[in-house]
N, C-alpha and C positions, 0 to 999 in steps of 0.2 A: 574322716582320719579312719585307715584301716585298721584292722584287729591285729594285725602282727607288726603293725611299728613301721612298715616300709617307705610310710611317706614322711617320717621324723628326722630331723636335719641330723646330724652327726654331735654337734653340740646338745642338743633339745634329749638325744638317747643317753650321751654323758651323765648330763645332769640327773636324769630320770635313774641310772645305774647308781649313782653315788647315794643320791638323796631315797630312793626308793629302798635300799640295802638297810636304810636307817628306818625304815618305816613313814616317810614322808611321802605325799599324796603328788600326784600329776601335774597339780597348780601351782607347784612349789619351783623355785629356780635357784640359781645360787648368784650370789652377790659378789663374794669374794672366797677364797679355798686355799688354805695351804699344806700342805705334807706335812706331818707327824713323824715320830721315831717310829710309831706303830701304824700310823693311817692317816687320818686329815681331819680337818677342822676349818669350819667358816660360819658365815654369814648367808642366810637363807632369806628369801621374800617370798609371801603368798600373794596370788594373783590380786587380792586388796590391798596389798600395800602392807601390811604387816609383814615384820621382820622377825627372826628366830635365827639363833645359835644352834650347829650342829657337830657332830664330834664323834668319829670313830676311832674306836681303839685296836681292832683288830686288826691279824695281818691282810693286807693287801692282796686278793688273787689277779691274774693277770686281764679280766673286764676293769676291776677297779684303777689298774694300774694304766691302762690305756685311756678311760674315762678321765682319770686326773690330769696325763697328758693333755688330753686334745682341752679341757678349761682352766689348764695354766696353773696347775697343782704340784708340779714335778721344775 
C-alpha cells in the first residue's frame, strides 16, 4: 500500500474518512450507516469480526458529505 493512499478504492477511502474522524483505525469497516440531523451513526466491524457502534454529532464538512454519499448514508 502506498503512503499517500492512491491505491485505495473510493469505498475504502470513504470509510476511512468517516470512521477516522471518530478515531477508529484502518482495520475498521462500516457495516451500516445513516445520516442524522447533525451528523451520522452506524455499525462498524473490526477485522477480527467484532462489531461496534459509532456516532458523529458534528456538522459535516464537504469531504464527509462526499464519503456519506459514497457509502450510502444519504
